[in-house]
N, C-alpha and C positions, 0 to 999 in steps of 0.2 A: 101251582103254581105262584099262586098269590103272596105265598109264606115266604120264597125264594126271592120274588120281585121288590118284598120290602127290607130282607136282608142285604141286597144286593145296594139300596136307599141309603143303609145304615153302614156302609163302606165306605161311602163315595166320599171323595178328598174334594173340599172346596178348595184347596189351592190356595190360601190363603195365609199370606206369612207377614211377621211383623216390617213395616218400612221406615225408615227413619226420617225421610224426609217426605212424604206423604199429607204432612197437617203442618203450616206456620204456626209458629207460637211452641214448638217444640222446646226451642232453648230455654225462651220463659217459663216452660212447666220443670222442667228440669230445675231450674234455679230455686225456684220456689219448693219444690220436694227438696230442694237441701236445703234452705231455709228453714221448713220443716222440721227436717232431723236434727238441725242443731241449734234449734229454739229448744225441741226435746231434751236433746243431749246438757243443756245447758238446764233445765227444768228437774231433770234428774238427777245433777250435782247438786242440786239445794236441798230436796227430795233426799239424797243420802245424806245430808247434813244435820238435817233435822232431824231423821231417822234413826242418827248415829246418836245426837243429842239427848234425844230422848230416852235411847236404850241405857247408856250412861247415869241420866239422871232417874230412871227407873232402879238399875241396879245398886247406885248407893242409898236412894231413897228406900228402900225396900218398896216400892211398886212393883210388884211384879206383874198386873197389866199392864202398865206404863212399858215394862222389859221387855215383854212379849211383843207387843204393838211395836216398837223402834227393833226388833227382831226383824220381826213381819216387812215393817216399810225399810231394810236395809237390803232384805231378801226379794222382796219384789222392786224397790232401785235398782241392784245390781242386774237383775233377770232384763227390766225394761232397756237397760244401757247396752247388758250383750245382744239383745234384739235388736234397737233400734244401729248401733254399731254394725251387725252383721245383715241388715237390711239388704242390702246392693246383694251379696256373698247366695242369702238364701233366695231372692229372687231369679238370681240367673241358675243356681241349683236346678231350683224347679222348671223355671221355664225351657231349663236345655231337656231336664227328663221328660216334660211336655212332648217335645219335637222327636221322644223316639219312640212313644206311643202312636204303634201300626193299628 
């Protein structure tokens, strides 16, 4: 009986759901997160430009290490831009997926 009680406690649903109007300052927090996202995207544009320049310089000067580092920088910058641009969709997808767990 003791094990059955533990299993029942694990299956207990606390009934907590996201509440958009629960705390003050949510609109300010959304603005701050949007600004941080925009700042990150602007920084990524700079990183991508520098990485592409290093890649081109390394290729034309015969610097294989610089060329490889430039390629890595371009790939990392592109991946970061993809993740920042898709952040809302990724969070929404996994949040919706999480609500289906029973």
